[in-house]
N, C-alpha and C positions, 0 to 999 in steps of 0.2 A: 474546930477552933474559930473563935469570933474574928471578924474582919478587923475591928478596931482594937488595939492593945488597951486603950482606956476608954471609959464611957464619958465623953465630953463633946461639947461644941466649942470650937475656937473662934469662929467668926460667923456673924449673920450679916449678909450683904443685901441691902434693899435696892432694887432697881427703881430708880426715881425718874420722873419726867424732867425736872429742872434741878440739877445737883446744887447749884448755888442757893436757890430758894429753899431747898430741903436743908442745906447746911445752916442757913439762917434760922430756920424753924428749930432745929435741934439745938443750936447754940443759944439763940436769943429767947426762945419760948421755954424750952425744956432745961436750959442751963448747962448742956453738955459742952465740954471743951475739946475741940479736935486736937489730936496730936500729929495729924498729917492732913494736909490739904493739897492734893496734887490732882491727878486724874480721878482719884477716889478720895473722898473725905472719910477719915477714920477716927473713931472715938474709943478710948480706953474705957471698958465697962467692967473694971475690976478683974483683970486677968483674961478677959476675952474682948473681942472687938465688934463694934457695930460699924459697918461700912455703908456709905452712900455712893452709888455708881449710876451713871446714866443707864436707863433701862435697856436700850438697844445694845449697848456695849456689854452689859451683863448677859443678855440673851445670846449674843454672838459668842462670848467666851464659853458659855455653857454648851454651845453647839446645838441649840434647839431653835434655831431661827428657820424661817421660810417653811419648806415643806415637811420639816421634821416634827412639827407640832401643830395641832389644830389652831385655826385663827382664834385669837384671844386667850389661848391656853399656854402661851410661852411663859416661863417663870418670871416673876417680878421680885424674886428673892432667891438667895442660895445660902445653904448652910455649909460650913467648912470645918473639916477636921485637919488640924496641922500636925504633921508627922515630924519625927525627929531627924529624918534623913531621906534622901532620895530612895534608898534601898527599902525603907519602911513603906514609902508610897507604893513602890512596885509590889511589895509583899501584900499590902492591903488589897490592891487591885487583883492580884492573883487569887486571893481568897474570895473576893467578890465574884470574879468571873467563874470560879469553881462552883459557886452557888447559883449561877445563871443570872446574875444581876446585869441589867442593861448598862453598858458603859457608853456614855454620850461623847466623851473626849478622852482618848488614851493619854496616860501620863506623858509629859513632854517638858522640855526646858521652856520656861515661861519668859515672856518679854521683860518682866519685872525682876528677873534674876533668880527665880526659884524654880521649882519643879512641881507640876500640877496636872491633875486630870479630874474628870467629872463622871459621876454615875447618877442614876435616877432611881428613886424608890418606886414601888408598885403604883403609886398615884402620880408619878411624874415630878416629884419634888427633887430639885437639883442639890447634890452634895459635891463639894469640891474636896479632894484630898490633896494636900499641898505640903511641900517642904519649903519653908522660908528661912534662908540662911541668916537673915537679919533679926529674927525673932526667936531666941531660944525658948524652950519650954521647961517649966519647973517640974519637979518630980510629981506634983499633984495635978499637972496638966495645964496650968495657967501660963498664958503667954507673957514673956518678959519683954514688955514693950519699951521702945526707946523713949526717954523723957526729953522733951524739948526739941524734938526733930522738927523739920520744916512744917510750918502751919499755913 
C-alpha cells in the first residue's frame, strides 16, 4: 500500500535569507498576492501553497541542523503533503517507517496548531506530512485556503 492516499503536493516552502525581501520580490516583481504574512509568507497557488520562511527556521523545523546534515547540505526547501486528520498523518508515517524511510522529525503537535512530522527521501529532500485544522482539503486534494486572512 502506498504511503500517501493521493498523489499531490500541498505546500512548497522555500527557505529564504531575508523573508521580507523575498516577499517583496514575489509580490512586486512576480505579482503574487500573499494571503498570510506572519512568521511565514504564504501565497495561494491555485489550491496549493508557496511559502517563504527564514532558512534557519525551516532547517530547524525539518530537524536537519547542525551535525545531522553535512555543511551546506541542509535543505533550503521542503515539500509538504497535507493530510485530512492527525490519524492519517500517523498512518502515513507508519507506512513510511515500514518501508525503512528515514524519519527526521516524528509526528507531533505543532506550535501553529496542527500536527506535523518530517521524513527525507533517499537524496535528503525534506517532506513534511501535516494536518492543518484550518485548511480543509477538497476531494481532489486541493487546499481550501482562507480568503482575506491576515496579510
